[in-house]
C-alpha positions in Angstrom: 0.0 0.0 0.0 2.8 2.4 0.9 4.7 1.5 -2.3 1.7 2.1 -4.4 1.1 5.4 -2.6 4.7 6.4 -3.0 4.7 5.6 -6.6 1.5 7.6 -7.1 3.1 10.5 -5.3 6.2 10.3 -7.4 4.0 10.2 -10.5 2.0 13.3 -9.7 5.1 15.3 -8.7 6.7 14.4 -12.1 3.9 15.8 -14.2 4.9 19.5 -13.9 8.5 18.7 -14.9 7.3 16.9 -18.0 4.9 19.7 -18.9 7.6 22.3 -18.4 10.1 20.4 -20.5 7.6 20.5 -23.4 6.6 24.1 -23.0 8.2 27.1 -24.8 11.0 28.6 -22.8 10.4 32.3 -21.8 13.8 34.0 -21.8 13.8 37.3 -19.9 16.3 40.1 -20.5 17.7 39.3 -17.0 19.9 41.4 -14.8 22.4 44.1 -15.9 25.9 42.8 -15.6 27.9 45.5 -17.3 27.4 49.2 -18.3 29.2 51.7 -20.5 28.1 55.4 -20.5 29.2 57.7 -23.3 27.7 61.1 -23.9 23.9 60.5 -24.6 24.0 56.7 -24.7 24.1 53.9 -22.2 25.2 50.4 -23.5 24.3 47.5 -21.3 25.0 43.8 -21.1 22.5 41.7 -19.2 22.2 38.0 -18.3 20.6 37.2 -21.7 20.8 40.3 -23.8 22.5 43.4 -25.1 20.9 46.8 -24.8 21.3 50.5 -25.6 19.4 53.4 -24.2 19.9 56.6 -26.3 18.8 60.1 -25.7 17.4 61.2 -29.1 16.2 64.6 -27.9 15.1 66.2 -24.7 11.7 64.6 -25.3 12.6 61.3 -26.8 14.6 58.3 -25.6 15.3 55.2 -27.6 15.5 51.6 -26.2 17.1 48.8 -28.1 17.4 45.2 -26.8 18.3 42.0 -28.5 19.5 38.5 -27.5 22.4 39.0 -29.8 25.0 41.7 -30.3 23.0 44.7 -31.6 23.2 44.9 -35.4 24.2 48.0 -37.4 21.5 50.6 -37.1 19.1 50.7 -40.1 15.5 51.8 -40.5 13.1 52.4 -43.4 11.0 54.6 -41.1 13.4 56.7 -39.1 15.2 59.5 -40.9 16.3 61.6 -37.9 19.5 61.2 -36.0 20.0 61.9 -32.2 20.1 65.6 -31.4 22.9 66.9 -29.3 21.0 67.7 -26.1 21.7 68.3 -22.5 21.4 65.1 -20.6 22.6 64.0 -17.2 23.4 60.3 -16.9 24.3 58.8 -13.5 24.8 55.3 -12.1 24.6 53.6 -8.8 24.9 49.9 -7.8 21.1 49.5 -8.4 20.0 51.9 -11.1 21.0 54.1 -14.0 19.3 57.5 -14.2 19.0 59.6 -17.4 17.6 63.1 -17.1 16.9 65.6 -19.8 15.2 69.0 -19.8 11.9 67.3 -20.2 11.9 63.8 -18.6 13.8 61.2 -16.6 14.4 57.6 -17.4 15.4 55.1 -14.6 16.8 51.7 -15.6 16.9 49.2 -12.7 19.6 46.6 -12.9 18.1 43.7 -11.0 16.2 43.0 -13.1 16.5 45.2 -16.2 13.5 47.4 -16.4 12.7 51.0 -17.6 10.5 53.6 -16.0 9.9 57.0 -17.5 9.1 60.0 -15.1 8.2 63.6 -15.5 10.8 65.9 -13.9 8.5 66.3 -10.8 8.4 62.5 -10.3 5.1 61.4 -11.9 5.3 58.0 -13.6 4.6 58.4 -17.3 5.2 54.8 -18.3 6.9 51.8 -16.6 7.7 48.2 -17.3 5.4 45.9 -15.5 7.0 44.5 -12.4 7.6 40.8 -12.6 7.1 40.6 -16.4 10.3 41.7 -17.9 10.8 42.3 -21.6 11.3 38.7 -22.8 11.4 36.2 -25.6 9.2 33.2 -26.4 11.3 31.6 -29.2 12.0 34.6 -31.5 9.1 36.7 -30.4 10.1 39.6 -28.2 7.6 41.4 -26.0 7.7 44.5 -23.8 5.2 44.7 -21.0 4.1 48.1 -19.7 2.1 48.6 -16.5 -1.5 49.4 -17.3 -2.2 52.7 -15.5 -5.6 53.4 -13.9 -7.9 54.9 -16.5 -5.2 54.8 -19.2 -6.4 55.4 -22.8 -4.7 54.5 -26.0 -5.1 56.2 -29.4 -3.4 56.0 -32.8 -1.7 52.9 -34.2 -2.5 54.0 -37.7 -5.1 52.3 -39.9 -6.9 50.3 -37.2 -10.6 49.7 -36.9 -12.4 50.0 -33.6 -13.0 52.7 -31.1 -11.0 55.9 -30.8 -9.8 54.7 -27.3 -8.2 51.3 -27.9 -8.2 50.2 -24.3 -9.3 46.6 -24.0 -8.4 45.7 -27.5 -5.5 43.9 -29.2 -4.1 44.4 -32.8 -1.9 42.7 -35.2 0.4 44.5 -37.7 0.7 42.7 -40.9 -0.2 44.4 -44.2 -3.3 42.5 -45.5 -5.4 42.6 -48.6 -8.8 43.0 -46.9 -11.4 43.3 -49.6 -14.8 44.4 -48.2 -13.4 44.3 -44.7 -15.7 44.3 -41.6 -15.7 47.4 -39.5 -14.0 45.5 -36.7 -11.6 43.5 -38.9 -7.9 43.5 -38.0 -5.4 43.7 -39.6 -6.2 45.6 -42.8 -4.0 47.2 -45.4 -1.4 49.4 -43.7 0.5 49.4 -40.4 2.0 52.1 -38.3 3.3 50.7 -34.9 3.0 54.0 -33.1 0.5 54.8 -30.4 -0.2 57.4 -27.7 -1.0 56.6 -24.1 -3.0 59.0 -22.0 -3.5 58.9 -18.2 -3.6 61.2 -15.1 -3.2 64.4 -17.2 -0.1 63.0 -19.0 0.4 61.7 -22.5 3.3 59.9 -24.2 4.0 58.1 -27.5 5.7 54.8 -28.2 6.9 53.9 -31.7 8.1 50.2 -32.2 10.4 50.3 -35.2 10.3 46.6 -36.1 9.1 45.5 -39.5 8.3 41.9 -38.5 4.7 41.1 -37.7 4.0 42.9 -34.5 1.1 42.6 -31.9 -0.1 45.3 -29.6 -2.2 44.6 -26.5 -3.9 47.4 -24.7 -5.3 45.4 -21.8 -7.0 42.8 -24.0 -7.8 39.7 -22.0 -5.9 41.0 -19.0 -6.1 43.8 -16.5 -2.4 44.1 -15.7 -0.4 45.4 -18.7 -0.3 46.8 -22.2 2.3 45.2 -24.4 3.9 45.3 -27.8 5.6 42.3 -29.4 7.4 41.4 -32.7 7.8 38.0 -34.2 11.5 38.5 -34.9 14.3 41.1 -34.8 15.1 43.3 -31.8 13.0 45.2 -29.3 13.5 48.7 -30.7 11.3 51.5 -29.6 11.2 55.3 -29.2 9.6 56.8 -26.1 8.2 60.4 -26.6 7.0 62.6 -23.9 5.3 66.1 -24.2 2.7 67.9 -22.3 0.6 68.3 -25.4 -0.5 65.5 -27.7 0.1 67.7 -30.7 3.7 68.0 -29.8 4.0 64.2 -29.6 2.8 64.0 -33.2 5.4 66.7 -34.1 8.2 64.8 -32.5 7.1 61.5 -34.1 7.0 63.1 -37.5 10.3 64.8 -36.9 11.6 61.2 -36.4 9.9 59.5 -39.3 9.6 62.5 -41.7 6.9 64.8 -42.9 5.0 65.1 -46.1 6.1 67.4 -48.9 3.5 69.9 -50.2 1.2 68.0 -52.5 0.2 69.4 -55.9 -2.8 71.8 -55.5 -4.9 69.9 -57.9 -4.8 66.8 -55.8 -6.8 68.6 -53.1 -9.7 69.0 -55.5 -12.5 66.5 -56.1 -11.5 63.2 -57.8 -13.9 61.1 -59.8 -13.0 57.4 -59.9 -14.5 54.1 -60.9 -13.4 50.5 -61.4 -13.2 51.2 -64.3 -13.8 54.1 -66.7 -13.2 52.9 -70.2 -12.9 53.3 -73.2 -11.7 56.8 -73.8 -15.2 58.0 -74.9 -16.5 57.1 -71.4 -13.7 59.0 -69.7 -14.4 62.0 -71.8 -18.2 61.7 -71.2 -17.5 61.7 -67.4 -15.3 64.7 -67.7 -17.7 66.6 -69.9 -20.7 65.8 -67.6 -18.8 67.1 -64.6 -18.3 70.4 -66.4 -21.8 70.6 -67.9 -23.4 70.0 -64.5 -21.1 72.5 -62.8 -19.5 70.0 -60.4 -16.0 71.3 -59.6 -13.4 68.5 -60.1 -9.7 68.2 -60.7 -9.0 64.5 -61.3 -10.2 61.4 -63.1 -8.7 58.1 -62.1 -8.2 55.0 -64.3 -8.4 51.6 -62.7 -6.9 48.4 -64.2 -8.9 48.3 -67.4 -6.8 51.0 -69.0 -4.0 48.4 -69.4 -3.4 45.9 -72.1 -4.6 42.7 -70.4 -3.7 44.2 -67.0 0.0 44.4 -67.8 1.8 47.2 -66.1 3.4 50.0 -68.2 1.0 49.4 -71.1 -2.2 51.0 -72.5 -5.0 49.0 -74.1 -4.7 50.2 -77.7 -8.4 49.6 -78.5 -9.8 51.3 -75.5 -7.2 54.1 -75.4 -5.6 54.4 -78.8 -3.9 57.7 -78.0 -3.5 58.2 -74.3 -1.3 61.3 -74.7 -3.9 63.0 -76.7 -6.6 62.1 -74.3 -4.7 63.3 -71.3 -3.9 66.5 -73.2 -7.7 67.1 -73.8 -8.4 66.4 -70.2 -5.7 68.9 -69.2 -7.3 71.6 -71.3 -10.6 70.9 -69.5 -8.9 71.3 -66.1 -8.5 67.6 -65.3 -5.4 65.6 -64.2 -5.2 61.9 -64.8 -4.2 59.3 -62.2 -3.6 55.7 -63.1 -3.4 52.6 -60.9 -0.2 50.5 -60.7 0.2 47.1 -59.2 3.6 45.6 -58.4 3.1 42.3 -60.3 5.0 42.1 -63.6 3.4 39.4 -65.8 5.6 36.5 -66.8 5.4 36.7 -70.6 8.1 36.5 -73.2 8.4 39.7 -75.3 6.6 41.8 -72.7 9.0 44.8 -72.3 8.7 45.3 -68.5 9.2 41.5 -67.9 12.2 41.2 -70.2 13.7 44.4 -68.6 13.1 43.1 -65.1 14.8 39.8 -65.9 17.8 41.5 -67.6 18.3 43.8 -64.6 17.7 41.0 -62.0 15.3 43.0 -59.9 12.7 40.5 -58.8 12.3 38.9 -55.3 13.5 35.3 -55.2 13.1 32.0 -53.4 16.1 30.6 -51.4 17.2 28.6 -54.5 17.7 31.9 -56.4 14.7 31.4 -58.7 12.2 34.3 -59.1 9.1 34.1 -56.9 5.9 33.8 -59.0 2.5 34.7 -57.7 -0.9 35.1 -59.4 -2.6 38.5 -59.7 -4.7 40.3 -62.3 -2.4 39.7 -65.4 -1.9 36.0 -64.4 1.4 34.6 -63.0 3.7 37.5 -62.1 7.2 38.3 -60.7 7.5 41.1 -58.2 10.2 43.9 -58.1 12.3 44.0 -55.0 11.7 47.6 -53.8 14.0 47.0 -50.8 16.9 46.8 -53.3 18.5 50.0 -54.7 18.7 48.2 -58.0 14.9 47.4 -57.9 14.0 50.9 -57.0 16.1 52.4 -59.7 14.5 50.0 -62.3 11.0 51.1 -61.1 11.8 54.8 -61.2 13.0 54.4 -64.8 9.7 52.6 -65.7 7.6 55.3 -64.2 8.8 57.6 -66.9 6.3 55.8 -69.1 3.4 57.5 -67.4 5.0 60.9 -67.5 5.5 60.5 -71.2 1.8 59.9 -71.7 0.6 62.9 -69.7 -0.3 61.1 -66.4 -0.1 63.2 -63.3 -0.9 60.8 -60.5 0.3 57.2 -59.6 -2.0 55.0 -57.5 -0.1 52.2 -55.9 -2.4 49.2 -55.3 -2.2 45.5 -54.3 1.1 46.3 -52.6 0.6 44.4 -49.3 1.7 42.2 -51.5 -1.7 40.9 -52.5 -1.8 37.7 -54.5 -4.5 35.1 -55.2 -4.5 32.8 -52.2 -3.2 35.5 -49.9 -0.4 33.3 -48.6 2.9 34.6 -49.8 5.6 32.1 -48.6 8.0 33.1 -45.9 11.1 31.8 -47.7 11.1 34.6 -50.2 14.3 36.7 -50.0 14.6 40.4 -50.2 17.7 42.6 -50.5 16.7 44.8 -47.6 19.3 47.4 -48.7 22.1 44.9 -48.5 21.2 43.4 -45.2 19.1 40.5 -46.6 15.7 39.5 -45.3 13.0 37.0 -45.7 9.3 37.9 -46.4 8.8 37.8 -42.6 10.9 40.9 -42.2 10.3 42.7 -45.5 6.6 42.2 -46.0 5.5 45.2 -44.0 7.8 47.6 -45.7 7.2 46.5 -49.3 4.4 49.0 -49.9 6.4 51.8 -48.3 9.3 51.2 -50.6 7.0 50.9 -53.7 5.5 54.3 -52.8 8.9 55.7 -52.4 10.0 54.4 -55.8 6.9 55.8 -57.5 7.4 59.1 -55.8 11.1 59.4 -56.6 10.5 58.2 -60.2 7.7 60.7 -60.8 9.8 63.6 -59.4 12.8 62.7 -61.6 10.5 62.3 -64.7 8.6 65.6 -64.3 10.6 67.8 -61.9 7.2 68.7 -60.4 5.3 67.6 -57.3 3.6 64.3 -58.2 0.4 62.9 -56.6 1.2 59.5 -55.2 -1.5 57.3 -53.5 -1.0 54.0 -51.8 -3.2 51.3 -50.3 -0.6 49.8 -47.9 2.4 51.2 -46.0 4.6 51.4 -43.0 5.6 54.2 -40.6 7.1 57.1 -42.6 4.8 56.6 -45.6 3.8 60.3 -45.3 7.1 61.3 -46.8 6.1 59.9 -50.2 2.4 59.3 -50.5 -1.3 59.8 -49.6 -3.2 56.8 -48.4 -6.8 55.7 -48.7 -8.6 53.1 -46.6 -9.0 50.4 -49.3 -12.0 48.4 -50.4 -14.7 49.6 -48.0 -18.4 48.8 -48.2 -21.4 50.9 -49.1 -22.8 50.8 -45.6 -23.4 53.5 -42.9 -21.2 51.9 -40.3 -18.3 51.8 -42.9 -18.7 55.5 -43.6 -18.4 56.2 -39.8 -15.6 53.7 -39.3 -13.8 55.4 -42.2 -13.9 58.7 -40.2 -12.2 57.0 -37.3 -9.6 55.4 -39.6 -8.7 58.8 -41.0 -8.5 60.3 -37.5 -6.3 57.5 -36.3 -4.0 57.9 -39.3 -3.7 61.6 -38.6 -2.6 61.0 -35.1 -0.1 58.5 -36.5 1.7 61.0 -38.6 -0.2 60.7 -41.9 -2.0 63.9 -43.0 -3.0 63.1 -46.6 -5.8 60.5 -46.2 -9.1 59.6 -47.7 -11.7 56.9 -48.2 -13.9 55.8 -51.1 -16.9 58.1 -51.0 -20.1 56.0 -51.3 -18.2 52.8 -50.5 -16.4 50.5 -52.9 -18.4 47.3 -52.7 -22.2 47.4 -53.1 -24.6 50.2 -53.8 -25.3 53.0 -51.3 -28.7 54.4 -50.7 -29.6 57.9 -51.8 -29.3 59.2 -48.3 -26.0 57.4 -47.6 -24.4 58.7 -50.7 -25.5 62.3 -49.9 -24.1 62.1 -46.3 -20.9 60.5 -47.5 -20.1 63.1 -50.1 -20.7 65.8 -47.5 -18.2 64.2 -45.1 -15.8 63.6 -48.0 -15.7 67.4 -48.6 -14.0 67.6 -45.2 -11.5 64.8 -45.8 -8.0 65.6 -46.9 -8.3 63.4 -50.0 -11.7 63.8 -51.6 -12.2 60.7 -53.8 -15.4 59.1 -55.2 -14.9 55.5 -56.1 -16.9 52.3 -56.7 -16.3 48.8 -57.8 -17.0 46.9 -61.0 -20.5 45.5 -61.3 -22.0 48.2 -59.1 -24.3 51.0 -60.2 -22.9 54.2 -61.5 -21.9 56.4 -58.6 -21.3 59.9 -60.0 -23.2 62.6 -58.2 -25.9 63.0 -60.9 -26.8 59.2 -60.8 -28.7 59.6 -57.5 -31.3 62.1 -58.6 -31.6 65.8 -58.8 -31.7 66.4 -55.0 -28.5 64.5 -54.4 -26.9 66.3 -57.3 -27.6 69.7 -55.7 -26.4 68.5 -52.3 -23.2 67.1 -53.9 -22.7 70.3 -55.8 -23.2 72.4 -52.6 -20.5 70.6 -50.7 -18.0 70.2 -53.5 -18.5 73.9 -54.2 -17.7 74.6 -50.5 -14.6 72.4 -50.7 -13.3 74.6 -53.6 -14.1 77.8 -51.8 -12.2 76.5 -48.8 -9.1 75.6 -50.8 -7.0 78.6 -49.4 -7.8 77.4 -45.8 -7.1 73.7 -46.7 -3.9 74.5 -48.5 -2.6 76.5 -45.6 -3.3 73.6 -43.3 -1.5 71.2 -45.7 1.5 73.6 -45.3 1.2 73.3 -41.6 1.2 69.5 -41.9 4.4 69.7 -44.0 6.1 71.8 -41.3 4.8 70.3 -38.0 3.2 67.0 -38.8 -0.2 68.2 -37.5 -2.9 66.4 -39.5 -5.5 68.2 -41.6 -8.3 66.0 -40.3 -8.0 65.8 -36.5 -9.5 63.7 -33.8 -10.9 65.9 -31.0 -8.4 64.0 -28.8 -5.6 66.1 -30.1 -6.9 69.4 -28.7 -9.1 68.1 -25.9 -6.9 65.1 -24.8 -8.1 65.0 -21.2 -11.8 65.7 -21.8 -13.4 62.2 -21.3 -16.4 63.1 -23.4 -14.4 63.1 -26.7 -13.8 59.3 -26.2 -17.5 58.6 -25.5 -18.9 56.2 -28.2 -21.5 58.9 -29.0 -19.0 61.6 -29.7 -15.8 59.8 -30.8 -16.5 60.3 -34.5 -16.6 64.1 -34.3 -13.5 65.6 -35.9 -11.8 68.8 -36.7 -11.1 69.9 -40.3 -8.1 72.1 -39.7 -8.3 74.1 -36.5 -11.6 75.9 -37.2 -14.2 73.4 -38.2 -15.8 70.8 -36.0 -17.7 68.2 -38.1 -20.3 65.9 -36.5 -20.9 62.9 -38.9 -24.0 60.7 -38.4 -25.3 57.7 -40.2 -27.7 58.6 -43.0 -30.7 56.8 -41.4 -30.6 59.0 -38.2 -33.1 61.8 -37.8 -31.7 63.2 -34.6 -28.1 63.2 -33.3 -26.3 64.2 -30.2 -23.3 66.6 -30.5 -20.8 67.3 -27.9 -19.3 70.8 -27.7 -15.9 71.0 -26.0 -14.8 74.0 -23.9 -15.3 77.4 -25.6 -17.9 79.1 -27.8 -19.1 77.5 -31.0 -20.9 78.9 -34.1 -23.3 76.9 -36.3 -21.4 77.2 -39.7 -24.6 77.8 -41.7 -26.4 80.4 -39.6 -23.9 81.7 -36.9 -26.1 80.6 -34.0 -23.9 80.4 -30.9 -23.5 77.5 -28.5 -21.5 77.4 -25.3 -19.2 74.5 -24.8 -18.9 71.7 -22.2 -22.4 70.5 -23.0 -24.2 68.1 -25.2 -27.0 69.1 -27.6 -29.5 67.0 -29.6 -29.9 68.4 -33.1 -32.3 67.5 -35.9 -30.5 66.0 -38.9 -31.2 66.5 -42.6 -30.0 64.8 -45.7 -29.3 68.2 -47.1 -27.0 69.5 -44.4 -24.0 68.1 -42.5 -23.6 69.4 -39.0 -20.6 71.6 -39.0 -19.5 74.1 -36.3 -16.8 76.8 -36.1 -14.7 77.3 -33.0 -14.6 80.8 -31.6 -11.7 83.1 -32.7 -11.3 81.1 -35.9 -9.7 82.6 -39.0 -10.9 81.0 -42.3 -9.7 82.2 -45.7 -12.0 81.5 -48.6 -11.9 82.2 -52.3 -14.5 82.6 -55.1 -15.9 79.4 -56.6 -13.9 77.8 -59.4 -14.5 74.6 -61.4 -11.0 73.3 -61.1 -7.7 74.5 -59.6 -6.5 75.2 -63.2 -8.9 78.2 -63.1 -8.0 81.3 -61.2 -10.4 82.6 -58.6 -11.3 86.3 -58.4 -8.6 88.5 -57.0 -10.4 89.0 -53.7 -9.7 86.6 -50.8 -12.4 86.5 -48.0 -11.0 86.2 -44.5 -13.7 85.1 -42.1 -13.1 86.0 -38.5 -15.3 84.6 -35.7 -15.4 86.7 -32.6 -14.2 84.9 -29.5 -12.5 85.1 -26.1 -9.3 83.3 -26.9 -6.3 84.3 -28.9 -5.7 82.5 -32.2 -3.7 82.7 -35.4 -3.5 81.2 -38.8 -0.4 81.0 -41.0 -1.9 81.8 -44.4 0.1 80.2 -47.2 0.4 80.3 -51.0 2.8 79.0 -53.6 2.7 78.0 -57.3 0.9 74.7 -56.4 3.1 72.5 -58.5 6.8 72.9 -58.1 9.3 72.6 -55.2 10.3 76.3 -55.5 8.6 76.9 -52.2 11.6 75.1 -50.6 13.8 77.9 -52.1 11.7 80.6 -50.4 9.4 81.3 -53.4 6.3 81.1 -51.2 3.8 83.5 -49.5 3.5 83.2 -45.8 1.5 85.5 -43.6 0.6 85.1 -40.0 -2.9 86.4 -39.2 -3.5 86.8 -35.5 -6.6 87.6 -33.5 -6.2 89.1 -30.0 -9.6 89.6 -28.2 -7.9 91.3 -25.3 -6.4 93.9 -27.5 -9.4 93.8 -29.7 -7.3 93.5 -32.8 -6.6 91.5 -35.9 -3.0 91.7 -36.9 -1.6 90.8 -40.4 2.2 90.2 -40.3 4.4 91.3 -43.0 4.8 88.7 -45.8 7.5 86.1 -45.6 8.7 84.7 -49.0 9.0 86.0 -52.5 5.9 84.5 -54.1 3.3 87.1 -55.3 -0.2 86.3 -53.9 -2.9 85.7 -56.5 -5.2 87.9 -54.4 -4.9 91.7 -54.8 -7.7 92.4 -52.2 -8.7 90.9 -48.9 -12.3 91.1 -47.8 -12.6 90.8 -44.0 -15.8 89.1 -43.0 -16.8 89.5 -39.3 -19.0 86.9 -37.6 -20.5 87.5 -34.2 -19.5 91.1 -34.0 -22.2 93.5 -32.7 -23.0 97.1 -33.6 -21.1 98.1 -30.5 -17.9 96.7 -32.0 -16.6 99.6 -33.9 -14.3 98.1 -36.5 -11.6 100.5 -37.4 -9.5 100.2 -40.5 -8.5 102.0 -43.7 -11.8 101.1 -45.4 -15.5 101.4 -44.7 -17.5 98.6 -42.9 -20.5 97.3 -44.8 -23.4 95.2 -43.5 -24.3 92.2 -45.7 -26.1 88.9 -45.8 -24.4 85.8 -47.0 -25.1 82.0 -47.3 -22.5 79.2 -47.5 -25.0 76.8 -49.2 -27.4 77.2 -52.1 -30.9 76.1 -51.2 -31.8 72.7 -52.5 -34.8 72.8 -54.8 -38.2 71.6 -53.6 -38.8 69.8 -56.9 -42.5 70.6 -56.8 -44.5 71.5 -59.9 -44.2 75.2 -59.0 -40.4 75.0 -58.9 -40.1 77.3 -55.9 -36.7 77.1 -54.2 -36.3 76.7 -50.4 -35.3 79.9 -48.6 -31.5 80.3 -48.2 -30.0 80.0 -44.7 -28.4 83.4 -44.4 -26.0 85.1 -42.0 -25.8 88.8 -41.1 -22.2 89.9 -41.4 -20.0 93.0 -41.4 -17.4 93.3 -44.1 -14.4 95.4 -45.0 -12.4 95.3 -48.2 -8.7 96.2 -48.1 -5.7 96.1 -50.4 -3.3 93.2 -50.0 -0.2 95.1 -48.9 2.9 93.0 -48.1 3.5 95.2 -45.0 2.3 94.5 -41.5 -1.0 96.1 -40.6 -3.8 95.7 -38.1 -7.6 96.1 -37.7 -9.1 97.1 -34.3 -12.6 97.1 -32.9 
């Protein structure tokens, strides 16, 4: 009996040992065993790893950890180098302390862990005690303590709520046709997020191109974490008091957009597909006949000869250069789609040239990888190779030679039929060598880079580049749209959140397919979507093959008038929009902005009822609602707010239920806003009148706008040939101040018309010209479409105006 009991005891004690032996081994970083301090960097050896902690700036500290000796530094995302900055590094037996002018990092030695503090000792972010950064096989994970009430925003093109607390995400560029509104991953990845708690906010950018996974308290109440399936733990920690400054530091690190061509900010009419040439010209002519302003027509894959890249279908488009020339004379620019797959076909010029130059990605046995896409079986250029990028840039001249102005990079996740690209495909990775596991997520970024650089070389002008997929830093080369969405209300609203998230992740030039790509929108949905699109940075209408026509006139006369109203408004707002694109190019501040940027610590902006509200520049607050809703609740943050259409005022820090209409998108203007507007034009090829209207909304807070102009097409603005003028409003001094002009570009406006909103008769506006009382309306009334043909009454605003000459010298207006 005893022996049997003893044997039984021995058996049950042995079970854990057997299970442990078969389990994955978790390898922690371990204890610090050696340190070297030099200037702004601390190099560490631990029990199981090598590490470096580097002060990148007063507000940014980089952490690198690997099981192996750290490899030579290389990044497709990061373009900045560490700034020489004041930092104090000290060491004791237990800790290493790094202090800058803005934050303090403390590295404990037993075990290795990092905590970031404010200078007054508040914890900003800290490694979770007991759960060191560690490896499970080749997957490396950093665990951060989940702070009470902590919120998380950003992470690029991710579905879900504005506040990502309680959710987890995977970063792997994915062809996600007709994706669900909660699907993850989708096309593009940006492993950068912002944490918010206790009146603090910080950013973390994980620069690792392997598949990565972010956990913001999903399935646990202890930690947030970020992990990569290979490579090193390599992240940048950013701390600022304002969330906008975190975005500025992140974009200083990964780069900012160049100014786009002015025409690309106009309305773009797309379809999969417009062909033949007569159909393209019919669309262009109808836009002009129906007085719908537009600047672009986009051609999908049917323009090509059997979908082969760098070809035109000679039957559908017998003379593309002549067609594009005709479109140019009508005020249209042409954008064409390009996919990376080069068809395997003897005699096909791009294929033969690619073989000759040896630029395709390969299997481990040195044969070219072949995958199936639209043309059939294809090889794929290696955009991580300087040789591959040079080849692609040379090919891009083909489009410039036929009068194409925009290049739309699609299917670049890489998408192939079957969606299972093998892992054993080899990439050059700029000489370092990598498999698909490491190179997959940067393929689209490098394709967009190659398209951008090739177009610039070919035209010596600013090109318009669009991409479906990408990685951190994509804003340096390209705009991005949110892929193959659905013609559904929840997709329209989810698209708003996607664009807001991309904006907080360093990408200002973003858009979505207006009306939805798959399926057919209702009349009301299309009307609402095109209204929202007018307040998107990239304004693109697009629908799929085998759907109904989706031009504004195809939904009836009422929707045509609604569409015209908001497209007209977009064109009148181009001076305001262009000025904000310049701000994005200088500071990284997005054009379309989540309310979380300016009202970070107001819990209402994260509420599911209000999380979709957004800012268009710094003046407009847009409240999007599903098309089926008859009433909606709007949250007004702190301050005074004007109804854009009638100037009715609303005090902030309260909610308001409003009646909704298909004809009118709820839009509000923040007090003290400065909004430059021009006369209506039908395309950016047409000059507006020579009077610029500057709308000023009376308020109680100081504000300014950097008004900007340039030629809209070249890079001369980088040489100082630009027009910058700071317009400041000071309610305490009761003045509007116009600084002297910076730059040598001559404004296209000879006169400025100051338009005063909310100013009373008691406000005696004093300037060099007389003040006039006027009525104005931003929208044309939509017809009643009754047999009598009586129009609805316009929604007018009582305003005061003053017209002045546009002197280059500093001057002011008082009241």
